[in-house]
C-alpha positions as CSV (number, residue, x, y, z in Angstrom):
1,M,-62.5,238.8,70.1
2,T,-60.8,235.9,68.4
3,T,-57.4,236.6,66.9
4,K,-57.1,235.9,63.2
5,V,-54.1,233.6,62.9
6,A,-52.1,233.1,59.7
7,Y,-51.0,229.6,58.5
8,C,-47.6,230.2,60.1
9,G,-48.9,231.4,63.5
10,L,-48.5,235.1,63.0
11,A,-51.5,237.1,64.4
12,C,-53.1,239.2,61.6
13,D,-54.3,241.7,64.1
14,G,-50.7,242.5,64.9
15,C,-49.7,243.0,61.2
16,P,-49.6,246.7,60.1
17,I,-50.7,245.8,56.6
18,Y,-53.8,244.0,57.9
19,L,-54.4,246.9,60.3
20,A,-54.2,249.4,57.4
21,T,-56.8,247.4,55.6
22,Q,-59.1,247.6,58.6
23,E,-58.6,251.4,59.1
24,S,-61.4,253.6,57.9
25,D,-59.7,256.9,58.3
26,L,-57.9,257.5,55.0
27,T,-55.2,259.7,56.6
28,R,-54.3,257.1,59.2
29,K,-54.5,254.3,56.6
30,H,-51.9,256.2,54.4
31,A,-49.7,256.8,57.5
32,I,-49.7,253.1,58.3
33,R,-48.8,252.2,54.7
34,E,-46.0,254.8,54.7
35,S,-44.7,253.1,57.9
36,V,-45.0,249.6,56.3
37,A,-43.1,250.8,53.2
38,Q,-40.3,252.2,55.3
39,Q,-40.1,249.0,57.4
40,L,-40.1,246.8,54.3
41,Y,-37.1,248.7,53.0
42,E,-35.2,248.9,56.3
43,Y,-35.6,245.2,57.2
44,Y,-35.9,243.4,53.8
45,K,-34.5,246.0,51.3
46,I,-37.8,245.8,49.5
47,L,-38.6,249.2,47.9
48,M,-42.4,249.8,47.8
49,Q,-44.4,253.0,47.7
50,P,-47.2,253.3,50.3
51,E,-49.8,253.3,47.5
52,D,-48.4,250.0,46.3
53,I,-49.2,248.2,49.6
54,N,-52.6,246.6,48.8
55,D,-55.3,245.6,51.2
56,C,-54.8,242.3,53.0
57,Y,-57.5,240.2,54.8
58,G,-55.0,237.5,55.8
59,C,-53.1,234.8,54.1
60,Q,-56.1,232.5,54.0
61,A,-58.1,235.1,52.0
62,N,-58.5,235.2,48.3
63,T,-55.2,236.3,46.7
64,T,-56.8,239.5,45.3
65,K,-57.2,240.6,49.0
66,M,-53.8,239.6,50.2
67,F,-50.5,241.6,50.5
68,T,-48.4,240.8,47.4
69,G,-45.5,239.8,49.6
70,C,-47.5,237.1,51.3
71,I,-48.9,235.5,48.1
72,E,-45.7,233.6,47.4
73,C,-44.7,232.9,51.0
74,I,-43.2,229.4,51.1
75,I,-45.1,228.6,54.3
76,R,-48.4,229.8,52.8
77,V,-47.8,228.0,49.5
78,C,-47.0,224.8,51.4
79,A,-50.1,225.0,53.6
80,V,-52.4,225.8,50.7
81,G,-50.9,222.8,48.8
82,K,-51.5,220.5,51.7
83,K,-55.0,221.9,52.3
84,V,-54.4,222.4,56.0
85,E,-56.2,225.0,58.2
86,S,-52.8,226.1,59.6
87,C,-49.4,224.6,60.0
88,A,-50.5,223.4,63.4
89,S,-52.7,220.8,61.7
90,C,-50.0,219.5,59.4
91,S,-48.7,216.0,60.0
92,E,-45.1,217.3,59.3
93,Y,-45.3,220.1,62.0
94,P,-42.9,221.6,62.7
95,C,-41.0,221.5,59.4
96,D,-37.9,223.1,58.1
97,N,-39.9,226.0,56.5
98,L,-40.9,227.1,60.0
99,T,-37.5,226.9,61.7
100,D,-36.2,230.3,60.6
101,H,-39.6,231.8,61.0
102,F,-39.9,230.7,64.6
103,S,-36.5,232.1,65.4
104,K,-37.7,235.5,64.3
105,Y,-41.3,235.2,65.6
106,P,-41.4,232.9,68.7
107,M,-45.0,233.9,69.5
108,A,-45.9,232.3,66.1
109,K,-44.7,228.9,67.4
110,T,-46.5,229.4,70.7
111,R,-49.8,230.1,68.9
112,L,-49.4,227.1,66.6
113,D,-48.4,224.9,69.6
114,N,-51.5,226.1,71.4
115,L,-53.7,225.3,68.3
116,R,-52.2,221.8,68.2
117,E,-52.9,221.2,71.9
118,Q,-56.5,222.5,71.6
119,S,-57.1,220.1,68.7
120,G,-55.6,217.2,70.6
121,Q,-52.6,216.8,68.2
122,Q,-49.1,216.4,69.7
């Protein structure tokens, strides 16, 4: 199975919002959304109700199928504006937008570096 990778290198299949979208059991789906709402408040002081956490098919999806918090992500907005498949294919990689992101999510950098290497970019 191929991992769905966001513009920034995060793995969608590790994102609880994406996982809630994929969940068919409504009880488990609601439990995941409750957990996400709690985490959003604990880590980012964003107050959301579980029912306000919409379905997300990844940041490269149509914005009607994307978590509201990701729609305005500066990394996503930049990648969409540059029409790149991911930040790994950007000529300015790595940029200042990714510096803080990589400090929080080092595996995102590893994924993007691997994508660059696979495509022959350095």
